[in-house]
N, C-alpha and C positions, 0 to 999 in steps of 0.2 A: 665716531669710536669714544668720543667722551661721552655719549650718551651710557651706554655699557657701562664704560668704568666708571659712570657712577651711580651705577644699579648694583655692582660690585658689590663696592665700599658703602652699600647706603644697607644694607644688607638690616629687614625684620624678623626678630627672633618669633615664630610660631608657637603657641606653648598647646602644650595634648588635650585634650576632655579631660584627663586625672589631671594636670596641673592648675586646669581651671576649675577644675569644679572644686575637687578640695583643697584648696590653697593655702589657705589661714586660719579652717575652721574644723575644728574636730571633731572628729564621731561620735564619741561617749568621751562622758569622764569613768580612767581610772583612779579607783579607792583601794587601794588594796589594805586590810591592817597585816601584815607577812608577821605578828606577835602569835596574832590567832587563830590565821592558818597554821600556821605548824605546831600548836598545841592540836589544832581539831586534827590534822596528821596523823602527829604520833599516840594521837588517845588509843588506838587498836597495835602499838608495836612496839617492841621491847629493842633497847638500842643493846646489839655482840660485838661492838668496836669499830672502828674504822670506818663509819663510816655507812653502818650493813645495821640491817633493823630486819626482824623475824616478828609474824605477827602475834596474836594472842589473845587466848578465848576473850571471847568482850561479852557473854553471859554473867550472869550474876548470882555468886554463891548468897545463902540461906542469908548473911548478914548483912548482905548489900553492894561487899564490896564486889571487885573485877577480880572471873575467875584468873587471870594472869596465868593460864597453862599454853604451853604449843602450839599452836593447829596447827588441827591437819590437813594436809596439801590439798588446797584449790577452796576451803572451807574456811564460814569468821568461826569456829568452837572449834574445842581440846577434841579430842576423842569420847572421853563420857558426854557431854554437852551435845555433839551430835545424835549420838543414837539417842538422846530422851531429846531431841527436838524434830530428829528421822519420823520416831516411833511416832510421835503427837501429830504431826502432820498426813499421816496415812489416815 
């Protein structure tokens, strides 16, 4: 009976494969520059308030500035530039 009580009191813990394999090792280093990331994400969007954004045309005008007009649904250009680029690709 004392043998059984000793085994119950001296339980050893068992580690799973995932605990032993990755115990104190990082899989990869994460180094994200969030200021640069948000600037890149906002580069083709215009804020319309309350945390909402709308896509703007990413085509360049003759003077080198972005067009900035609202995009057509599901496209990356406004109506004018969409017609221009769709005809040139045919």
